[in-house]
C-alpha positions in Angstrom: 3.8 17.2 -16.9 6.0 19.0 -15.0 6.9 21.0 -18.1 3.6 21.9 -19.4 2.2 23.4 -16.0 5.0 25.6 -16.2 3.8 27.4 -18.9 0.8 28.5 -17.3 2.3 32.0 -15.5 0.4 31.6 -12.4 2.0 28.3 -11.8 5.3 29.1 -12.4 5.1 32.2 -10.1 3.6 29.5 -7.7 6.6 26.9 -8.6 8.6 29.7 -8.4 7.7 30.5 -4.5 7.7 26.6 -3.5 11.3 26.6 -5.3 12.4 29.4 -2.6 10.5 28.1 0.2 12.1 24.7 -0.3 15.7 25.2 -1.0 15.5 24.1 -4.4 16.9 25.5 -7.2 14.4 26.5 -9.6 10.7 26.2 -10.8 11.4 23.3 -12.4 13.0 21.3 -9.9 9.7 22.0 -7.3 7.4 21.0 -10.2 9.3 17.6 -10.6 9.5 17.2 -6.7 5.2 18.3 -6.9 5.3 15.3 -9.3 6.8 13.0 -7.9 5.5 13.2 -4.1 2.9 11.2 -3.6 -0.1 12.5 -0.6 -0.4 11.4 3.1 -4.1 10.7 4.1 -3.5 10.2 7.8 -7.4 8.7 9.3 -8.0 8.9 13.2 -10.9 7.7 15.2 -13.4 10.1 16.1 -15.3 9.7 19.9 -18.3 8.9 18.2 -17.0 5.8 16.5 -16.0 7.3 13.2 -12.9 8.4 11.4 -11.8 11.6 10.6 -9.2 12.1 7.7 -6.4 14.6 7.2 -4.9 14.9 3.9 -1.6 16.4 3.3 1.4 16.7 0.3 4.5 18.0 2.1 5.5 21.2 1.0 2.9 21.9 -1.7 -0.5 22.6 -2.0 -3.3 19.7 -3.4 -5.7 20.7 -6.1 -8.7 18.8 -5.9 -10.1 16.3 -3.3 -13.4 14.3 -4.6 -14.6 11.5 -2.1 -17.6 8.8 -2.6 -19.1 7.3 0.3 -21.4 4.1 0.4 -23.6 3.4 3.7 -25.2 0.7 4.6 -28.1 0.9 3.3 -26.3 1.0 -0.5 -26.9 5.3 -0.6 -23.5 6.9 -2.5 -22.4 10.4 -1.7 -20.3 12.5 -3.6 -18.6 15.7 -2.6 -15.5 17.5 -2.9 -13.6 18.6 0.3 -12.6 22.5 0.8 -10.0 23.5 2.6 -11.3 24.7 6.4 -10.1 27.9 8.3 -6.3 26.2 8.7 -5.7 25.5 5.7 -6.4 22.0 5.9 -8.3 19.6 4.0 -10.0 17.1 6.9 -12.7 15.2 6.1 -15.2 13.4 9.0 -17.1 10.1 8.4 -19.8 8.8 10.5 -19.6 5.5 11.7 -23.0 3.9 9.4 -20.7 4.7 6.3 -19.1 1.6 4.9 -17.1 2.5 2.0 -15.3 5.7 0.9 -12.9 6.0 -2.1 -11.1 9.2 -2.3 -9.8 10.9 -5.5 -6.0 12.9 -4.6 -5.3 15.6 -7.8 -2.0 17.6 -7.4 -1.3 21.2 -8.8 0.9 19.1 -12.1 -2.7 17.8 -12.5 -1.1 14.2 -14.1 -1.7 12.5 -11.2 -5.0 11.2 -9.5 -4.5 9.1 -6.3 -7.0 6.6 -5.4 -7.5 5.1 -1.7 -10.5 2.9 -0.5 -11.3 2.2 2.6 -13.9 -0.4 3.9 -15.4 1.0 6.8 -16.9 -1.3 9.8 
């Protein structure tokens, strides 16, 4: 919950900075905004037939993204997605993968979104 995360001094400072940047009245409002905003996942086709997924949450950082990928041969791979040199979280999936589940956790720590996509 937003109130709980503001008890941590580092998180309170994070939300104070976000409030100022987003022109919100205070850290609590910024935490509520973070809690209410859902992350966006944008899929783009790759030149080799695969797909690139970009994740974003307007104005806020995402705490953690874990993906589970299942191949056509039923093997499963689990990995965490880290930021690239531009601060973006981008996942490239090859065309041989059949199913992907993405678990996205935000900074409030209380929400976990799941996106599943059937691949070719």
